[in-house]
C-alpha positions as CSV (number, residue, x, y, z in Angstrom):
1,M,0.0,0.0,0.0
2,D,1.3,3.5,-0.9
3,I,1.0,5.4,2.4
4,N,1.6,8.7,0.6
5,K,-2.1,8.3,-0.5
6,I,-3.0,8.5,3.2
7,F,-0.8,11.3,4.5
8,K,0.2,13.2,1.3
9,K,3.3,14.6,2.9
10,D,6.9,13.8,3.9
11,K,8.1,13.2,7.5
12,V,4.6,12.4,8.8
13,V,3.8,13.2,12.4
14,I,1.1,11.0,14.1
15,G,0.0,12.3,17.4
16,M,-1.4,9.9,20.0
17,V,-4.9,10.2,21.5
18,H,-4.5,8.1,24.7
19,F,-7.8,7.0,26.1
20,P,-8.2,7.2,29.9
21,P,-8.8,3.8,31.6
22,L,-11.7,2.0,30.0
23,P,-14.5,-0.1,31.6
24,G,-13.1,-3.4,32.7
25,S,-9.6,-2.2,33.3
26,P,-8.3,-1.8,36.9
27,L,-7.8,2.0,36.8
28,Y,-11.3,2.8,35.4
29,E,-13.2,5.2,37.6
30,D,-17.0,4.3,37.6
31,E,-17.9,7.7,39.1
32,S,-16.5,9.6,36.1
33,G,-18.3,7.5,33.5
34,I,-18.1,7.3,29.7
35,K,-18.9,11.0,29.2
36,S,-15.6,12.0,30.9
37,I,-13.7,9.7,28.5
38,V,-15.4,11.3,25.5
39,E,-14.5,14.8,26.7
40,R,-10.8,13.8,27.4
41,V,-10.5,12.2,24.0
42,R,-12.2,15.1,22.3
43,N,-9.9,17.7,24.0
44,D,-6.8,15.8,23.1
45,L,-8.0,15.5,19.5
46,V,-8.7,19.3,19.3
47,N,-5.3,20.2,20.8
48,L,-3.5,18.0,18.4
49,Q,-5.3,19.3,15.3
50,D,-5.1,22.9,16.4
51,G,-1.4,22.4,16.9
52,G,-1.0,21.3,13.3
53,I,-0.6,17.6,13.6
54,D,-0.6,15.5,10.4
55,A,-2.6,12.5,11.7
56,V,-3.8,11.0,15.0
57,M,-4.0,7.5,16.5
58,F,-6.5,6.3,19.1
59,C,-5.1,3.9,21.7
60,N,-6.1,2.5,25.1
61,E,-2.7,3.3,26.6
62,N,-3.9,3.6,30.1
63,D,-5.6,0.2,30.4
64,R,-2.8,-1.0,32.7
65,P,-1.7,-3.7,33.5
66,Y,-1.7,-4.6,29.8
67,R,-3.2,-7.8,28.3
68,L,-2.5,-9.6,25.1
69,H,-6.2,-9.9,24.1
70,A,-8.7,-7.0,24.3
71,D,-11.9,-7.2,26.4
72,Y,-15.2,-6.8,24.6
73,A,-15.9,-3.7,26.7
74,T,-12.6,-2.1,25.6
75,V,-13.5,-2.4,21.9
76,A,-17.1,-1.4,22.4
77,T,-16.2,1.7,24.4
78,M,-13.5,2.8,22.0
79,G,-16.0,2.4,19.1
80,R,-18.6,4.5,21.0
81,V,-16.2,7.3,21.8
82,I,-14.7,7.5,18.3
83,G,-18.2,7.4,16.9
84,E,-19.3,10.4,19.0
85,I,-16.4,12.6,17.8
86,I,-16.0,11.2,14.2
87,E,-17.3,14.4,12.6
88,E,-14.6,16.4,14.5
89,I,-11.7,14.4,13.1
90,K,-10.1,16.4,10.3
91,V,-6.9,14.4,9.7
92,P,-6.2,10.7,8.9
93,F,-6.6,8.5,11.9
94,G,-5.5,5.1,13.1
95,I,-6.3,2.5,15.8
96,D,-4.2,0.7,18.3
97,V,-6.0,-1.7,20.7
98,L,-3.3,-3.0,23.0
99,W,-2.1,-5.7,22.2
100,D,-4.7,-7.2,20.0
101,P,-4.3,-7.0,16.2
102,A,-7.7,-8.5,15.4
103,A,-9.5,-6.0,17.6
104,S,-7.6,-3.1,16.0
105,I,-8.5,-4.3,12.5
106,A,-12.2,-4.7,13.4
107,L,-12.3,-1.3,15.0
108,A,-10.5,0.3,12.1
109,K,-13.0,-1.2,9.7
110,A,-16.0,-0.1,11.8
111,T,-14.8,3.5,12.2
112,G,-13.1,4.2,8.9
113,A,-9.6,4.4,10.2
114,K,-6.8,4.4,7.7
115,F,-4.2,2.4,9.6
116,I,-3.5,0.3,12.6
117,R,-0.4,-0.2,14.8
118,E,0.4,-3.6,16.4
119,V,3.1,-6.2,17.2
120,L,2.4,-8.8,14.6
121,T,5.5,-10.9,14.3
122,G,7.9,-12.6,16.6
123,T,7.8,-14.3,20.1
124,Y,8.6,-12.3,23.2
125,I,9.2,-12.6,26.9
126,S,7.2,-9.6,28.2
127,D,5.7,-7.9,31.2
128,M,2.4,-9.5,30.0
129,G,3.9,-13.1,30.0
130,L,5.0,-15.2,27.0
131,W,3.8,-13.3,23.9
132,N,3.4,-15.1,20.6
133,T,2.0,-13.8,17.4
134,N,0.2,-15.2,14.3
135,I,0.5,-12.9,11.3
136,G,-1.0,-15.4,8.9
137,D,-4.3,-15.6,10.8
138,I,-4.4,-11.8,11.3
139,Y,-4.1,-11.1,7.6
140,R,-6.7,-13.7,6.8
141,Y,-9.0,-12.0,9.2
142,K,-8.2,-8.6,7.6
143,K,-9.2,-10.1,4.2
144,L,-12.4,-11.6,5.7
145,L,-13.4,-8.1,6.9
146,D,-12.6,-6.6,3.5
147,A,-10.3,-4.2,5.3
148,N,-7.7,-4.1,2.5
149,E,-7.7,-0.3,2.6
150,V,-6.4,-0.3,6.2
151,A,-2.6,0.1,6.3
152,V,-0.7,-2.1,8.8
153,F,2.1,-0.6,10.9
154,F,4.4,-3.3,12.2
155,N,6.1,-2.7,15.5
156,I,9.2,-5.0,15.2
157,S,10.8,-3.9,18.5
158,A,8.0,-4.3,21.1
159,E,8.1,-2.2,24.2
160,F,8.0,-3.9,27.6
161,A,9.3,-7.1,26.0
162,Y,12.4,-9.1,25.0
163,N,12.4,-10.6,21.5
164,L,13.4,-14.2,21.5
165,D,14.5,-13.8,17.9
166,R,18.2,-12.7,18.3
167,R,18.8,-11.7,14.7
168,P,19.9,-8.1,14.4
169,I,17.0,-5.7,14.1
170,E,17.9,-4.8,10.5
171,E,17.6,-8.5,9.5
172,I,14.3,-8.8,11.2
173,A,13.1,-5.6,9.4
174,K,14.2,-7.0,6.0
175,S,12.5,-10.3,6.7
176,V,9.3,-8.8,7.9
177,A,9.1,-6.4,4.9
178,F,9.6,-9.3,2.5
179,S,7.4,-12.0,4.1
180,S,4.7,-10.3,6.1
181,L,3.2,-7.6,3.8
182,A,4.2,-4.7,6.1
183,D,3.0,-1.3,4.9
184,V,5.2,0.5,7.5
185,I,7.9,-0.8,9.9
186,L,8.1,0.9,13.3
187,V,11.2,1.0,15.4
188,S,10.8,1.5,19.2
189,G,12.8,2.0,22.3
190,P,12.5,-0.4,25.2
191,M,9.4,1.3,26.6
192,T,6.9,4.1,26.1
193,G,8.7,7.5,26.1
194,V,12.2,6.1,25.3
195,P,13.6,6.5,21.8
196,P,15.4,4.1,19.6
197,T,19.0,5.0,18.7
198,A,19.9,6.8,15.5
199,E,22.1,3.7,14.7
200,M,19.1,1.4,14.9
201,L,17.1,3.6,12.6
202,K,20.0,3.8,10.0
203,K,20.4,0.0,9.9
204,V,16.6,-0.6,9.6
205,R,16.2,2.0,6.8
206,E,19.1,0.5,4.8
207,N,17.7,-3.0,4.9
208,A,13.9,-2.7,4.8
209,K,12.5,-1.4,1.5
210,V,9.3,0.0,3.1
211,P,8.6,3.3,5.0
212,I,10.2,3.4,8.4
213,F,8.5,5.3,11.3
214,I,9.9,6.0,14.8
215,N,7.5,4.6,17.4
216,T,8.6,5.9,20.8
217,G,10.5,8.6,22.6
218,V,10.7,11.4,20.0
219,N,10.4,14.9,21.4
220,V,11.1,18.5,20.4
221,N,14.8,18.1,21.5
222,N,15.7,15.0,19.5
223,V,13.3,15.1,16.5
224,H,15.8,16.9,14.3
225,E,18.4,14.2,15.0
226,L,16.2,11.2,14.7
227,L,13.6,12.0,12.1
228,Q,16.2,12.5,9.4
229,F,16.6,8.7,9.4
230,A,12.9,7.9,9.2
231,D,9.8,8.6,7.0
232,G,7.6,9.5,10.0
233,V,7.1,9.5,13.7
234,I,4.4,8.5,16.2
235,V,4.5,10.9,19.2
236,G,2.6,10.6,22.5
237,T,4.6,11.5,25.7
238,G,6.5,14.4,24.0
239,L,3.3,16.2,23.2
240,K,1.8,15.9,26.7
241,K,1.7,18.5,29.4
242,D,5.1,18.4,31.3
243,G,6.1,15.5,29.1
244,I,4.2,13.0,31.2
245,T,2.5,10.2,29.3
246,W,-0.8,10.2,31.2
247,N,-1.3,14.0,31.1
248,P,-3.5,15.8,28.5
249,V,-2.1,16.9,25.2
250,D,-0.4,20.4,25.4
251,K,-1.3,22.4,22.2
252,E,1.8,24.6,22.6
253,R,4.0,21.5,22.7
254,V,2.4,20.3,19.5
255,K,3.0,23.6,17.8
256,N,6.6,23.7,18.8
257,F,7.1,20.1,17.7
258,M,5.5,20.7,14.3
259,K,7.7,23.8,13.7
260,K,10.8,21.6,14.1
261,V,9.4,19.1,11.7
262,E,8.6,21.8,9.1
263,N,12.2,22.8,9.2
264,L,13.2,19.2,8.3
265,R,10.7,19.1,5.5
């Protein structure tokens, strides 16, 4: 898939819209209810768009501790919230239901999202236990849903996890790009808010003949150094108030970040 048809620009910046804890997760607050989730998501969306962001991605980032399969309530609530604000979304948007590729594809199909982000290949020792993947079944489910228009962003260096595949990351990237129909390959640091190294990005870009995006840890201070080695970036923590992952999006941080990116373009 040609992702230029989705974003129509170079050095794409995707801003994260992190949902508050959802029903069924340990941190969900019953007294606040679904309306408070809608308002938080709406406010973050508005601040990202007003700050000049290129695209957004909706994710249940605060459903900690994480699970490898999404709860029905998670997918239903995310669908309701996105449905309530769908007319206010002015940029391309994506879906990431942690850590469940089938749920992400289903929600993307239902809401009209242009892309998903997931860990789709490899086997990991992780904070969530032993983490295995099944890319063949996921792509067959994608075909079953007639979701061919949904681009798939492959996170090949999963956060909070240790890949049992000890090949160098550039070899994994080359293999995934060839065998797994990746539209975009994502390179992450070891956890949310921590960037990959420039050396990692260089090696992946030289070996994988698909677009490369940075998945974690980019902020206004390192974007000029890192984004020169990638085709785009996904940013969450760096656009939040005080640089704290769980805080609301700070519109001024978005504006400052996008100014740096425009200089690179």
